[in-house]
BAVEXKE-338994 format. One record per atom (N, C-alpha, C, O, CB): residue number from 1; x, y, z. Coordinates in nm, 4 decimals. Each point is the difference from the previous one (the first is absolute). Glycine has a CB too. Layout:
N
semi|u|v|w
NUM|X|Y|Z
...
***
This chain:
120
semi|u|v|w
1|-0.3487|-0.5461|-1.3699
1|0.0457|0.0962|0.0952
1|0.1495|-0.0167|0.0243
1|0.0585|-0.1026|-0.0345
1|-0.2857|0.1065|0.1394
2|0.2884|0.0985|-0.0448
2|0.1418|-0.0002|0.0332
2|0.0135|0.0076|0.1513
2|-0.0644|0.0825|0.0649
2|0.1258|0.0281|-0.2854
3|0.0228|-0.1970|0.2762
3|0.0234|-0.0029|0.1436
3|0.1476|0.0187|0.0304
3|0.0859|-0.0479|-0.0740
3|-0.2838|-0.1020|0.1037
4|0.2272|0.2203|0.0800
4|0.1355|0.0198|0.0478
4|0.0115|-0.0581|0.1403
4|-0.0836|0.0282|0.0858
4|0.1106|0.1801|-0.2276
5|0.0758|-0.2890|0.1656
5|0.0220|-0.0616|0.1296
5|0.1410|0.0299|0.0465
5|0.0970|-0.0368|-0.0662
5|-0.2625|-0.1449|0.0138
6|0.1773|0.2495|0.1682
6|0.1300|0.0333|0.0570
6|0.0431|-0.1051|0.1020
6|-0.0828|-0.0695|0.0588
6|0.0354|0.3134|-0.0957
7|0.1787|-0.2539|0.0566
7|0.0553|-0.0863|0.1024
7|0.1377|0.0524|0.0393
7|0.0586|0.0816|-0.0711
7|-0.1882|-0.2808|-0.0173
8|0.1808|0.1520|0.2016
8|0.1352|0.0334|0.0420
8|0.0116|0.0968|0.1149
8|0.1107|0.0253|0.0475
8|-0.0504|-0.0679|-0.2748
9|-0.1709|0.0979|0.2737
9|0.0053|0.0908|0.1123
9|0.0288|-0.0726|0.1298
9|-0.0034|-0.1229|0.0062
9|-0.1542|0.2716|-0.1249
10|0.1860|-0.0710|0.2226
10|0.0282|-0.0588|0.1293
10|0.0688|0.0972|0.0926
10|0.0046|0.1205|-0.0250
10|0.0106|-0.3404|-0.0839
11|0.0386|0.1651|0.2172
11|0.0715|0.0772|0.1008
11|0.1497|-0.0156|-0.0201
11|0.0498|-0.1114|-0.0157
11|-0.2399|0.0830|0.1778
12|0.2619|0.1403|-0.1616
12|0.1442|-0.0023|-0.0200
12|0.0639|0.1087|0.0860
12|-0.0615|0.1032|0.0267
12|0.0334|-0.1923|-0.2626
13|0.1521|0.0652|0.2791
13|0.0723|0.0978|0.0797
13|0.0565|0.1115|-0.0873
13|0.0244|-0.0216|-0.1188
13|0.0312|-0.1577|0.2838
14|-0.0342|0.2980|-0.1086
14|0.0638|0.1070|-0.0763
14|0.1321|-0.0454|-0.0605
14|0.0798|-0.0672|0.0654
14|-0.1892|0.2342|0.0838
15|0.1315|-0.1297|-0.2747
15|0.1183|-0.0433|-0.0724
15|-0.0176|-0.1297|-0.0751
15|0.0867|-0.0381|-0.0787
15|0.0433|0.1540|0.2473
16|-0.2405|-0.1847|-0.1462
16|-0.0266|-0.1258|-0.0664
16|-0.0580|0.0178|-0.1385
16|-0.0116|0.1116|-0.0506
16|-0.0226|-0.2114|0.2715
17|-0.0026|-0.0136|-0.2821
17|-0.0496|-0.0004|-0.1373
17|-0.1250|-0.0844|-0.0134
17|-0.0202|-0.0957|0.0747
17|0.2521|0.1294|-0.1562
18|-0.3155|0.0025|-0.0142
18|-0.1164|-0.0767|-0.0398
18|-0.0163|0.0109|-0.1506
18|0.0424|0.0983|-0.0608
18|-0.1533|-0.0603|0.2850
19|0.0494|-0.1391|-0.2844
19|-0.0358|0.0063|-0.1407
19|-0.1490|-0.0253|-0.0159
19|-0.0502|-0.1061|0.0370
19|0.2808|0.0299|-0.1033
20|-0.3002|0.1734|0.0115
20|-0.1421|-0.0120|-0.0269
20|-0.0221|-0.0494|-0.1419
20|0.0748|0.0352|-0.0912
20|-0.1237|0.1482|0.2553
21|-0.0542|-0.2651|-0.1825
21|-0.0368|-0.0504|-0.1311
21|-0.1460|0.0315|-0.0279
21|-0.0825|0.0024|0.0914
21|0.2543|-0.1852|-0.0732
22|-0.2031|0.2069|-0.1440
22|-0.1372|0.0235|-0.0429
22|-0.0224|-0.0710|-0.1319
22|0.0660|0.0300|-0.0995
22|-0.0736|0.1927|0.2186
23|-0.0849|-0.3165|-0.1200
23|-0.0308|-0.0777|-0.1190
23|-0.1361|0.0403|-0.0552
23|-0.0994|0.0015|0.0726
23|0.2386|-0.1922|0.0136
24|-0.1429|0.2230|-0.2136
24|-0.1244|0.0335|-0.0679
24|-0.0529|-0.1225|-0.0732
24|0.0764|-0.0734|-0.0625
24|-0.0028|0.3133|0.0375
25|-0.2034|-0.2615|0.0329
25|-0.0611|-0.1142|-0.0664
25|-0.1366|0.0398|-0.0544
25|-0.0545|0.1046|0.0351
25|0.1788|-0.2642|0.1161
26|-0.1785|0.0741|-0.2376
26|-0.1288|0.0251|-0.0609
26|0.0118|0.0178|-0.1501
26|0.1010|-0.0359|-0.0605
26|-0.1767|0.1396|0.2722
27|-0.0297|-0.0474|-0.2714
27|-0.0037|0.0180|-0.1448
27|0.0743|0.1271|-0.0404
27|-0.0599|0.0980|-0.0443
27|-0.1598|-0.2199|0.0349
28|0.3515|0.1174|0.0258
28|0.0851|0.1153|-0.0270
28|0.0353|0.0068|-0.1479
28|0.0434|-0.0987|-0.0594
28|0.0488|0.0860|0.2922
29|-0.1111|0.1293|-0.2908
29|0.0451|0.0243|-0.1360
29|0.1390|0.0613|-0.0005
29|0.0882|-0.0450|-0.0731
29|-0.3255|0.0744|0.0000
30|0.2566|0.0726|0.1541
30|0.1306|0.0617|0.0120
30|0.0088|0.0772|0.1313
30|-0.1002|0.0497|0.0515
30|0.1191|-0.0342|-0.3026
31|0.1024|-0.0065|0.3038
31|0.0285|0.0794|0.1187
31|0.0935|0.1126|-0.0395
31|0.1116|-0.0247|-0.0455
31|-0.1433|-0.1751|0.1983
32|-0.0129|0.3230|-0.1358
32|0.0786|0.1152|-0.0418
32|0.1005|0.0410|0.1069
32|0.1117|0.0407|-0.0318
32|-0.3036|0.0351|-0.1080
33|0.1525|-0.0865|0.2661
33|0.0896|0.0311|0.1097
33|-0.0498|-0.0668|0.1274
33|-0.1181|-0.0321|0.0131
33|0.1800|0.2510|-0.1213
34|0.0304|-0.2392|0.2018
34|-0.0344|-0.0502|0.1323
34|0.0796|0.0792|0.1027
34|0.1087|0.0500|-0.0289
34|-0.1599|-0.2824|-0.0615
35|-0.0040|0.2429|0.2098
35|0.0679|0.0766|0.1023
35|-0.0404|-0.0400|0.1395
35|-0.0913|-0.0798|0.0209
35|0.1060|0.2642|-0.1800
36|0.0563|-0.1265|0.2543
36|-0.0260|-0.0220|0.1412
36|-0.0319|0.1322|0.0678
36|0.0707|0.0991|-0.0188
36|0.0812|-0.2993|0.0186
37|-0.2584|0.2012|0.0788
37|-0.0386|0.1120|0.0837
37|0.0005|-0.0465|0.1453
37|-0.0078|-0.1197|0.0278
37|-0.1323|0.2221|-0.2142
38|0.1491|-0.0077|0.2776
38|-0.0082|-0.0355|0.1410
38|-0.0829|0.1032|0.0753
38|-0.0098|0.1160|-0.0400
38|0.2332|-0.2308|0.0261
39|-0.2827|0.0694|0.1240
39|-0.0828|0.0862|0.0821
39|0.0185|-0.0361|0.1468
39|-0.0257|-0.1132|0.0410
39|-0.1408|0.1381|-0.2286
40|0.2109|0.0719|0.2655
40|0.0119|-0.0153|0.1437
40|-0.1291|0.0492|0.0651
40|-0.0716|0.0805|-0.0593
40|0.3243|-0.0522|0.0487
41|-0.2836|-0.0755|0.1320
41|-0.1226|0.0430|0.0675
41|-0.0096|0.1518|0.0119
41|0.0940|0.0653|0.0454
41|-0.0920|-0.2794|0.0805
42|-0.1153|0.2698|-0.1667
42|-0.0227|0.1430|0.0086
42|0.0698|0.0827|-0.1054
42|-0.0061|0.1229|0.0046
42|-0.0223|-0.1586|0.2319
43|0.0948|-0.0283|-0.3318
43|0.0724|0.0721|-0.1033
43|-0.0541|-0.0334|-0.1386
43|-0.0677|-0.1010|-0.0190
43|0.2706|0.1024|0.1652
44|-0.1723|0.0844|-0.2419
44|-0.0449|-0.0178|-0.1372
44|0.0841|-0.1063|-0.0700
44|0.1197|-0.0129|0.0253
44|-0.1970|0.2519|-0.0319
45|0.0128|-0.3147|-0.0817
45|0.0719|-0.0990|-0.0783
45|0.0973|0.0696|-0.0952
45|-0.0349|0.0995|-0.0635
45|-0.1609|-0.2586|0.0804
46|0.3180|0.1062|-0.0264
46|0.1022|0.0617|-0.0819
46|0.0661|-0.1019|-0.0918
46|0.0081|-0.1187|0.0319
46|0.0298|0.2876|0.1476
47|0.0088|-0.1207|-0.2933
47|0.0734|-0.0846|-0.0934
47|0.1385|-0.0301|0.0558
47|0.0706|0.0904|0.0449
47|-0.1984|0.0071|-0.2393
48|0.1664|-0.2249|0.1914
48|0.1331|-0.0424|0.0411
48|0.0888|-0.0199|-0.1218
48|0.1096|0.0556|-0.0070
48|-0.2057|-0.1648|0.2115
49|0.0493|0.0301|-0.3004
49|0.0765|-0.0292|-0.1205
49|-0.0938|-0.0495|-0.1082
49|-0.1047|-0.0579|0.0291
49|0.3090|0.0035|0.1071
50|-0.1664|0.0772|-0.2618
50|-0.0786|-0.0459|-0.1132
50|0.0931|-0.0393|-0.1132
50|0.1126|0.0489|-0.0093
50|-0.3051|0.0986|0.0765
51|0.1438|-0.2370|-0.1538
51|0.0776|-0.0436|-0.1157
51|-0.0938|-0.0173|-0.1179
51|-0.1086|-0.0562|0.0143
51|0.2790|-0.0585|0.1334
52|-0.1291|0.1628|-0.2647
52|-0.0807|-0.0108|-0.1201
52|0.0336|-0.1277|-0.0752
52|0.0955|-0.0700|0.0338
52|-0.1085|0.3195|-0.0482
53|-0.0662|-0.2791|-0.0879
53|0.0254|-0.1181|-0.0817
53|0.1344|0.0078|-0.0709
53|0.0594|-0.1028|-0.0322
53|-0.3046|0.0773|0.0014
54|0.2931|0.1467|0.0064
54|0.1287|0.0189|-0.0633
54|0.1183|-0.0019|0.0950
54|0.1148|0.0074|-0.0436
54|-0.2338|0.1213|-0.1243
55|0.0920|-0.1387|0.2980
55|0.1066|-0.0092|0.0983
55|0.0366|0.1297|0.0695
55|0.0889|0.0006|0.0851
55|-0.0067|-0.1836|-0.2189
56|-0.1478|0.2924|0.1002
56|0.0263|0.1261|0.0682
56|-0.0507|-0.0067|0.1432
56|-0.1065|-0.0562|0.0258
56|0.0919|0.1802|-0.2440
57|0.0905|-0.0669|0.3115
57|-0.0352|-0.0059|0.1413
57|-0.0118|0.1390|0.0595
57|0.0570|0.0964|-0.0509
57|0.0578|-0.3163|0.0684
58|-0.1901|0.2282|0.0914
58|-0.0189|0.1238|0.0730
58|-0.0072|-0.0340|0.1486
58|-0.0719|-0.0915|0.0401
58|-0.0495|0.2009|-0.2365
59|0.1967|-0.0348|0.2781
59|0.0059|-0.0257|0.1435
59|-0.0307|0.1250|0.0797
59|0.0314|0.1115|-0.0418
59|0.1357|-0.2903|0.0008
60|-0.2288|0.1588|0.1564
60|-0.0120|0.1080|0.0957
60|0.1384|0.0365|0.0532
60|0.0859|-0.0868|0.0155
60|-0.3191|0.0109|0.0466
61|0.2545|0.2045|-0.0342
61|0.1303|0.0440|0.0489
61|0.0402|-0.0728|0.1288
61|0.1185|-0.0245|0.0229
61|-0.1602|0.2480|-0.1281
62|-0.0544|-0.2573|0.1874
62|0.0278|-0.0609|0.1290
62|0.0549|-0.1422|-0.0095
62|0.0551|-0.0512|0.0974
62|-0.2342|0.1930|-0.0058
63|0.1647|-0.2064|-0.2079
63|0.0451|-0.1386|-0.0140
63|0.1105|-0.0165|-0.1030
63|0.0497|-0.1111|-0.0186
63|-0.2762|0.0398|0.0844
64|0.2661|0.1777|-0.1329
64|0.1054|-0.0087|-0.1003
64|0.1291|-0.0518|0.0625
64|0.0420|0.0456|0.1064
64|-0.1477|0.1430|-0.2344
65|0.1673|-0.2838|0.0602
65|0.1228|-0.0598|0.0492
65|-0.0207|-0.1155|0.0946
65|0.0949|-0.0721|0.0308
65|0.0066|0.2897|-0.0588
66|-0.2241|-0.2374|0.0753
66|-0.0299|-0.1085|0.0933
66|-0.0949|-0.1041|-0.0596
66|0.0147|-0.1193|0.0262
66|0.0203|0.2801|0.1604
67|-0.1315|-0.1165|-0.2662
67|-0.0992|-0.0901|-0.0596
67|0.0266|-0.0164|-0.1488
67|0.0493|0.0916|-0.0659
67|-0.2192|-0.0221|0.2378
68|0.1369|-0.1871|-0.2240
68|0.0126|-0.0281|-0.1421
68|-0.1252|-0.0706|-0.0498
68|-0.0394|-0.1029|0.0549
68|0.2898|0.0885|-0.0333
69|-0.3129|0.0690|-0.1253
69|-0.1157|-0.0636|-0.0603
69|0.0440|-0.0744|-0.1255
69|0.0834|0.0494|-0.0759
69|-0.2372|0.1292|0.1685
70|0.0985|-0.2961|-0.1141
70|0.0319|-0.0798|-0.1173
70|-0.1244|-0.0744|-0.0458
70|-0.1019|-0.0021|0.0690
70|0.3413|-0.0221|0.0065
71|-0.2294|-0.0368|-0.1933
71|-0.1177|-0.0607|-0.0605
71|0.0386|-0.1238|-0.0786
71|0.1010|-0.0002|-0.0704
71|-0.2115|0.2241|0.0586
72|0.0303|-0.3297|0.0233
72|0.0104|-0.1185|-0.0839
72|-0.1253|-0.0032|-0.0876
72|-0.1064|-0.0437|0.0438
72|0.2465|-0.0852|0.1301
73|-0.1262|0.1750|-0.2961
73|-0.1153|0.0137|-0.0878
73|-0.0664|-0.1336|-0.0317
73|-0.1223|-0.0071|-0.0121
73|0.2300|0.2081|-0.0841
74|-0.0277|-0.3070|0.0827
74|-0.0549|-0.1308|-0.0332
74|-0.0924|-0.0523|0.1090
74|-0.0904|-0.0787|-0.0278
74|0.2947|0.0322|-0.1052
75|-0.1826|0.0895|0.2566
75|-0.0823|-0.0430|0.1124
75|-0.0988|0.1066|0.0453
75|-0.0737|-0.0210|0.0963
75|0.2604|-0.1247|-0.0262
76|-0.1891|0.2601|-0.1385
76|-0.0842|0.1126|0.0401
76|0.0198|0.0339|0.1478
76|-0.0962|0.0210|0.0739
76|-0.0711|-0.0863|-0.2493
77|0.2924|0.0700|0.2160
77|0.0341|0.0190|0.1401
77|0.0965|0.1171|0.0161
77|0.0933|0.0164|-0.0786
77|-0.1288|-0.2616|0.1208
78|0.0118|0.3256|0.0602
78|0.0883|0.1103|0.0341
78|0.0526|-0.0219|0.1413
78|-0.0705|-0.0527|0.0860
78|-0.0555|0.2112|-0.2392
79|0.2506|-0.1175|0.1764
79|0.0648|-0.0180|0.1292
79|0.0466|0.1348|0.0542
79|0.0267|0.0935|-0.0755
79|0.0455|-0.3259|0.0097
80|-0.0633|0.2399|0.1962
80|0.0597|0.1151|0.0662
80|0.1003|-0.0509|0.1019
80|-0.0380|-0.0515|0.1051
80|-0.1707|0.1922|-0.1395
81|0.3373|-0.1264|0.0032
81|0.1059|-0.0363|0.0923
81|0.0275|0.1182|0.0906
81|0.0376|0.1073|-0.0473
81|0.0630|-0.2689|-0.1187
82|-0.1189|0.1431|0.2954
82|0.0149|0.1068|0.0978
82|0.1177|-0.0316|0.0907
82|-0.0030|-0.0977|0.0748
82|-0.2442|0.1478|-0.0830
83|0.3504|0.0324|0.0015
83|0.1189|-0.0154|0.0822
83|0.0146|0.1187|0.0942
83|-0.0625|0.1043|-0.0194
83|0.1729|-0.2376|-0.1627
84|-0.0274|0.1162|0.2840
84|0.0266|0.1062|0.0979
84|-0.1295|0.0607|0.0522
84|-0.0157|0.1220|0.0033
84|0.2325|-0.0731|-0.1178
85|-0.3082|-0.1344|0.1550
85|-0.1322|0.0458|0.0420
85|0.0070|0.0851|0.1259
85|0.0808|-0.0244|0.0896
85|-0.1794|-0.1793|-0.1923
86|0.0119|0.3040|0.1070
86|-0.0088|0.0934|0.1109
86|-0.1387|-0.0081|0.0632
86|-0.0951|-0.0415|-0.0663
86|0.2641|0.1935|-0.0439
87|-0.1823|-0.1130|0.2373
87|-0.1325|-0.0008|0.0621
87|-0.1041|0.0796|-0.0778
87|-0.1173|-0.0372|-0.0005
87|0.2307|0.0118|0.2176
88|-0.0734|0.1336|-0.2825
88|-0.0939|0.0803|-0.0767
88|-0.0497|-0.0685|-0.1268
88|-0.0897|0.0517|-0.0666
88|0.2029|0.1466|0.1576
89|-0.0565|-0.3141|-0.1255
89|-0.0505|-0.0792|-0.1111
89|-0.1213|-0.0840|0.0395
89|-0.0635|-0.0613|-0.0858
89|0.2943|0.0555|-0.0069
90|-0.2631|0.0027|0.2206
90|-0.1142|-0.0774|0.0477
90|-0.1293|0.0511|-0.0631
90|-0.0321|0.1184|0.0101
90|0.1522|-0.1631|0.2066
91|-0.1941|-0.0451|-0.2818
91|-0.1229|0.0366|-0.0694
91|-0.0624|-0.1255|-0.0595
91|0.0602|-0.1074|0.0009
91|0.0294|0.3388|-0.0519
92|-0.2109|-0.2160|-0.0005
92|-0.0595|-0.1013|-0.0857
92|0.0397|0.0326|-0.1429
92|-0.0202|0.1123|-0.0461
92|-0.1753|-0.1505|0.2054
93|0.2513|-0.0581|-0.2289
93|0.0475|0.0190|-0.1360
93|-0.0998|-0.0611|-0.0975
93|-0.0408|-0.1150|0.0156
93|0.2807|0.1139|0.0632
94|-0.2790|0.0790|-0.1799
94|-0.0988|-0.0414|-0.0985
94|0.0611|-0.0067|-0.1392
94|0.0739|0.0895|-0.0409
94|-0.2541|0.0125|0.1809
95|0.1490|-0.2075|-0.2111
95|0.0403|-0.0142|-0.1387
95|-0.1039|0.0649|-0.0904
95|-0.1202|-0.0101|0.0247
95|0.2433|-0.2032|0.0292
96|-0.0762|0.2795|-0.1584
96|-0.0874|0.0665|-0.0957
96|0.0421|-0.0367|-0.1419
96|0.1188|-0.0150|-0.0285
96|-0.1580|0.2052|0.1904
97|-0.0585|-0.2043|-0.2498
97|0.0295|-0.0302|-0.1394
97|-0.0891|0.0810|-0.0926
97|-0.1208|0.0104|0.0213
97|0.1927|-0.2407|0.0440
98|-0.0114|0.2868|-0.1671
98|-0.0704|0.0644|-0.1106
98|-0.0123|-0.1079|-0.1070
98|0.0986|-0.0343|-0.0652
98|-0.0100|0.2731|0.1184
99|-0.2095|-0.2925|-0.0714
99|-0.0155|-0.1232|-0.0758
99|-0.1214|0.0070|-0.0924
99|-0.1003|0.0643|0.0310
99|0.2090|-0.1904|0.1562
100|-0.0970|0.0589|-0.3005
100|-0.1113|-0.0176|-0.0923
100|-0.0399|-0.1470|-0.0009
100|0.0819|-0.0866|-0.0306
100|-0.0047|0.2823|-0.1116
101|-0.2022|-0.2240|0.1754
101|-0.0524|-0.1352|-0.0061
101|-0.0433|-0.0334|-0.1420
101|-0.0105|0.0883|-0.0852
101|-0.0632|-0.0718|0.3244
102|0.0487|-0.1445|-0.2638
102|-0.0414|-0.0427|-0.1342
102|-0.1358|0.0571|-0.0391
102|-0.0337|0.0059|-0.1183
102|0.1650|-0.2149|0.1500
103|-0.2088|0.2507|0.0674
103|-0.1292|0.0620|-0.0276
103|0.0136|0.1398|-0.0582
103|-0.0951|0.0517|-0.0585
103|-0.0007|-0.1858|0.2426
104|0.2118|0.1959|-0.1693
104|0.0266|0.1260|-0.0665
104|0.0432|0.1183|0.0833
104|0.1038|0.0593|-0.0292
104|-0.2622|-0.1404|-0.1236
105|0.0817|0.1194|0.2578
105|0.0316|0.1240|0.0700
105|0.1344|-0.0039|0.0721
105|0.0413|-0.1035|0.0523
105|-0.2842|0.1383|-0.0258
106|0.3095|0.0793|-0.0251
106|0.1231|0.0167|0.0754
106|-0.0359|0.0475|0.1405
106|-0.0642|0.1037|0.0165
106|0.1965|-0.0507|-0.2277
107|-0.0910|-0.1288|0.3120
107|-0.0411|0.0270|0.1368
107|0.1198|0.0022|0.0933
107|0.1090|-0.0458|-0.0343
107|-0.3299|-0.0602|-0.0124
108|0.1981|0.1601|0.1650
108|0.0983|0.0031|0.1065
108|-0.0413|-0.1033|0.1054
108|-0.1058|0.0127|0.0617
108|0.1592|0.2340|-0.1051
109|0.0298|-0.3481|0.0634
109|-0.0321|-0.1087|0.0906
109|0.0874|0.0069|0.1248
109|0.1161|0.0405|-0.0068
109|-0.1863|-0.1825|-0.1880
110|0.0137|0.1020|0.3091
110|0.0694|0.0049|0.1287
110|-0.0023|-0.1354|0.0687
110|-0.0979|-0.0740|-0.0099
110|0.0374|0.3148|0.0319
111|0.1687|-0.2728|0.0476
111|0.0055|-0.1178|0.0834
111|-0.0604|0.0262|0.1366
111|-0.0447|0.1109|0.0292
111|0.2472|-0.1844|-0.1517
112|-0.2032|-0.0296|0.2060
112|-0.0630|0.0095|0.1314
112|0.0902|0.0638|0.1053
112|-0.0482|0.0391|0.1063
112|-0.0835|-0.2396|-0.1655
113|0.2597|0.2115|0.0321
113|0.0950|0.0586|0.0926
113|0.0728|-0.1035|0.0836
113|-0.0556|-0.1047|0.0329
113|-0.0869|0.3044|-0.0269
114|0.2671|-0.1702|0.0282
114|0.0786|-0.0850|0.0883
114|0.0719|0.0885|0.1017
114|0.0537|0.1050|-0.0353
114|-0.0239|-0.2801|-0.1475
115|-0.0291|0.1326|0.3082
115|0.0536|0.0816|0.1084
115|0.1513|-0.0150|0.0120
115|0.0539|-0.1105|-0.0059
115|-0.2717|0.0882|0.1254
116|0.2844|0.1353|-0.1027
116|0.1434|0.0035|0.0271
116|0.0211|0.0766|0.1297
116|-0.0409|0.1156|0.0112
116|0.0993|-0.1265|-0.2591
117|0.0048|-0.0524|0.3454
117|0.0287|0.0625|0.1284
117|0.1496|-0.0056|0.0242
117|0.0592|-0.1080|0.0010
117|-0.2864|0.0442|0.0901
118|0.2890|0.1806|-0.0714
118|0.1429|0.0100|0.0272
118|0.0160|0.0476|0.1436
118|-0.0282|0.1157|0.0313
118|0.0839|-0.0662|-0.2759
119|-0.0106|-0.1385|0.3314
119|0.0078|0.0313|0.1418
119|0.1031|-0.0893|0.0677
119|0.0150|-0.1170|-0.0352
119|-0.2555|0.1904|0.0343
120|0.3107|-0.0174|0.0977
120|0.0968|-0.0764|0.0763
120|-0.0701|-0.0922|0.0987
120|0.0660|-0.0730|0.0739
120|0.0999|0.2586|-0.0993
***
């Protein structure tokens, strides 16, 4: 099986920074892409940023210029550097991976989520 574990969430003041990490483990054959989604209470889950195995990135318009997604392939880890945080960034952030396990099937895997609260 493939597991995703997020870390790095917490409470931060507006204008501050946080870095989220997501480590994939298990019988991984290949990871095609990884990304970050977020969901605020009562709202639909939305894509924040994604990165492919080739390094191509995609960002939500609301975070362009403030967030940066990166990847360490040797560690099967993806990061989300969040700068100039705003109260509207408050949400539970989920790691996602498009991954093929050694058993064969290509699946979409999700982490447990990490809370980010931006408040004075």
